[in-house]
C-alpha angles and dihedrals in degrees: 000000000000120000108267119237103238110184124184120237110277116262108270120223120241119270093261091047090048090052091051090046089051090054090051091050089052091050091050092050096049107118092010098079126043095204125089121278121206132191099152121114095248100053097037090053091045089059095041098098138054127185091288130090093259133094129192122166111227120227090223135004117209129179112222127198109168141037089249088057090050088055091047092052091049091051094047094046092047091051092052098040097244126136122234129229120188116214130196116169097338094232090129112136101197102053098265096133102053130084144160089222130057115337108200108196122198110247131194094288094083100062100109114148117174122168111204121224110289091015090256087129137026129194116212138184117227093251095060113113111234094233090053091054090050092046089056091049096045096089087060094048089242136117139174116267102241111078109174119182088244092057093124087063112018120091134225093249091061093042092056095043094049096035085231119196126173145176103342101010099091116174100305101054101052123113093269091061102033100041114113099178140004131197115201143171117218126210092264089058096255117146119214123189107190091196095056117080094205092051092049092049093049091048093051088059099041096043102032093132092053092048091047089054092052091045090053091050090052093054093045091053094045089052090059108071092185092055093045090052091050092051093048091048093049093054095045083083130036109289133168098159110128126335123336096267090172086079087071093058101031096054137042102187106084091217091059089046090053094051093049093046087060089063109089093007092124095225094301098114106038146314122288109216100170141005134192116207130200099229123226130219118276101196112215095218115077139160124194134198136175101213123196123210130195094238142359094258095059091047090050093051091050091051092049090058094043090052094067091217091308095306109147115225134189095203120054124014103006099165135026117175116193112214118182122217095257090054091049089054091064092059105027090105090067116102097239089059095058098092090054100051098083090058098051121101126185092277102030118131121190133214121216106213134190121195113190134184141168093243141019096254094053090045091055091051094047092048090052090053091049093049091052092049094047093047092050090055094052105263106173096212131009119190116162118190135186091203103128093201092057092043092052091046093053093046091047087057091051094045090049096053092099090063102027094050088043089054089058091066119101113278113263093030126108125240114241122196136182132184119207138168137200132186106287094237089064097046097109092059093037096061091051095048093046091053091049092050093051091051092046091057095050098261097122089143091063120116127206128211136138156135096305099180086070094041087249119146129181124199133186135194139163132242136167110227092191087073120087114257097018094108091048090049091052091046091054091047093049092053091049090048090052090053094047097047105031101034110024097037102024088229136132126271090210115034100173112341097080129246100269121152091311097071103018092104091055101048094097092047090055099042104028130235098290096052091042091054089052090057092053090050090052092051090050093050092053103031114014091167094056087233097145121070097320114196092031116109092354120046131155091206107097090197099049090108090066097043129090090019118172122253116213106200117185109262111154127359089225092067107018091108092059113120093191093243093150096227087131097059103085089059095052117099093205097048110128090008097072119326138340125219091261090052094046088054094046093049092045089054092050092048091051091047091052091045091053097043098039088211102135114017094172093054092045091053091050091050092048093048096046092044089067094077103023097039107027112019097046097042108105088203086216091138092217083135088073091060091057094042112091089218096040100244110182105211090172090062089053090051092050087053091051090049089054091051091054095050110109129205093270093052091048090049091052091047090050091050091049091049091051093046102039094140092057092046092051092048091048093049094048091044092051092053090044089054090053089049090053092047091055090060088062104025123044113261094242090056092051090051091048090053093050092044090053091049089051092053092049092051097042092255091301094133122064125258113239111205126196089252093059113091134176117262132236096255121222111348126217120233123222105228111204100174090199116171113268097014115140115236123227131183111228123192114191104210120238090244093059090044093051102036128047134199125263118260117271136180092255102072093236126188122237114265096257093047091045092050091052092047092050094047091049091045089052092051101254126146104225124218119189132181116264119246094020095179107107098010110133140168091232097241094123090058092045095052092050093054101261103121095164093057091043091054092047097047097039094043091053091052093046091052090050092050092046090055092048090049091057092246093314099317090117125050120244120216130187130187102229122067091212090056093046093051094047095047091054089063093064123081116251144111099258116096102217114214126195117234094248092056095045098041092051098046103032110020110032094059089058095050135082114221107224103173139017140198118236091236137353129196116231128206120191107215115220095250090048088054091050089050089050090236098141095106091049094049092047092047091054092046091050089053088059101041141036091233137014129210114203114208097243094176095056123073108161107004091219095236087113100180103302100351087100086064099045102026103027091162089073092057091046092051095046093051099037093118098039094106089060089061094055112095124216113276095026111133103167141039134194135216132170096232124059097217090051088050089054094053093045091049089057097048106028094056098236135071118274117203139178120283091238091055091056094045091050090053093047093051100043111135 
């Protein structure tokens, strides 16, 4: 075998030199990339961490959207001597997505999703979230093979580059085995599309020397039976340690070898711009059980038999997640766990099992076989269920272990995770030995769980690297782990999380010198300059796994448990515009660390100053992040607290004046919007917007923007009180938002929300009671979101007391017409149960109505408060009553209007709704939302009018 070319990592410039080089890279890229470029301390620190235990501050962060921009970044980085790291979702667990060089973040340009005829294949851009790809395939009973636990967050680019697998994927359904085509950009700027004959032919001519090198490697490996046997053994189980050497034995054509080497290369060989997957069946019939065992050995023996020697199936037992007793203890307080608790002893693990089948009869037979197997191996209780709600709840617990178990660590410590695999036939002994080794090294807090059908176990533990000796303790543990897994069990140190910095020092110990030399030769053939992600996957520094470790200083008790996993980010309307919840927490921690240490006052001041806009002003504080977070961290609540801390005496005085003069403020706001409405009848709408935009610039954005979709509201309505015998009374509170702001005009002659609510309540036979002197009455949420909790408590408490009195101390129900208002009012003490309009209209009004007309299709937006109230099914049921079809805006979480942020920071609303038009089907002429301000922002950016749910239901039920 030829002597491998083993080059050291290139000499890295000093921090000050890197910063200057980053500035020069940014200057070179100006005008060449359309995405944002950051070199400032705030944004570079915000992008300094991924989900791993490592932190490196990039010299420059650049958002890329096209292959030409990839080439431009490569050229600029090469010219300034900086390495490049490509980043997708940043859920990497081994430090693959952090760098002190150029961090190239995937922008919106990589969101291609194309389902081929018959759904046998799907072509995806690297910025597509895995769960979104599977959601698109679900109507065809298909899915992509890789199914990582982070699939609601992680993106295809990371899945390809880490060869991620997951719960049901096993060995045979990962990207390497299910990929039909790959499109890549190499470091010299060459694009290769493996699915295009012309591209392949051109590449064979232009890169003949590179392909000859790969062809030679193939023949050298195949001539070494010992090496071939090692490679085949290593890939019989899950393995992402080092490069995908199986490409050298599975393929003969060097071009096919090249494409498959790209899979799992962690961004060190080139850039993946597109992938086509062969999809796999997603059988519609499934039964789930969480099965307890008396001890780990019996659970391991049952899994060994279920695994069929490692053969992946699509009918029968398709997933078996081992969860040890200590891991179960971190989630046993959750409601879905209750039925299991009586069966758990001090040492009882459990196995979460899915049995799937193409039809009900086959499912019944496969479940019976599974029950027999589990019972024979000593399962203490077996209870399979086809209840989808319970199944989703159990799998949500399992998918959230990374964060929920991490939250169980001591505050201030970092969460460490590893991901190992052993041959399936040795699983029963492996789980016992792994537990013993963790305890022996002082990690008694560690928990073990994993994809047991593939012999794949994860474990997590906490440590505080600010304490002396902690890094040395972790180093000793890592070496012992390498010996246990790689040597004693012949397994893999990284089954599915990728090598990264965490395992780079142990690649040679796992693979041996010959295979390790092959990997260096591969790196040299693809990237002789070490331009791409140097130090990741291959690294000569045997201590790199204990360098650049994150510190997690205490910053705010609301968020101290955050492990920075990034699960929250897809829900955040400001993500990739300014900061995400993960980044707000990371920057807050760094600011508090600097404040406590006093080490760099100038940097702290810059971070504090820049955090005002990026961290505070553009946070919608919707707390949808808490719904994605397995431990429910409310970053928005932290931000509201920080806003309050920054409010000076003048601001508090103004807030107090507004609270005391709410009626005048409401009249002024409604009058201002009415004036803009009137102006648009004389002056073209674009001119009115241009005037207000100019005024905003001149006043530093201190006056609100009035868009053409924002209209004045109807003010306080008047109820018609019939007092007919036998009529049921209801207290109705028209929210201030629906009083101040009206819906855009549509072709359906719709009533305003308050008028529609009154018409519906009367039509359904209710006697309506409303508060007197409605003008100025408010739930207090606008004050709360701006950081004035005292005024919020005063204003909201006064309204709640008023509503409680009107409800006869809770005898009558109270309904309001804005989900934000309903949610906020529930947080105040009082007798009145406050119902949102969606809840009340569905349960109490719709059954008393006759639907007389329907729309062909209506678009539906789930406002953030409605999501937190779990009202999505109610909203959709009402919309379905009014239309033949509904189209839920899947690309919009919180719309970013956030009360009045759409007026003062309209860019947040524009960013959050930038894909809304793609969700609107042909023939759709109307959309609904449960908050009038949200409806205004959606009307502007979705291209059709959005109205209140009550307005649509009133139209659909008109006599």
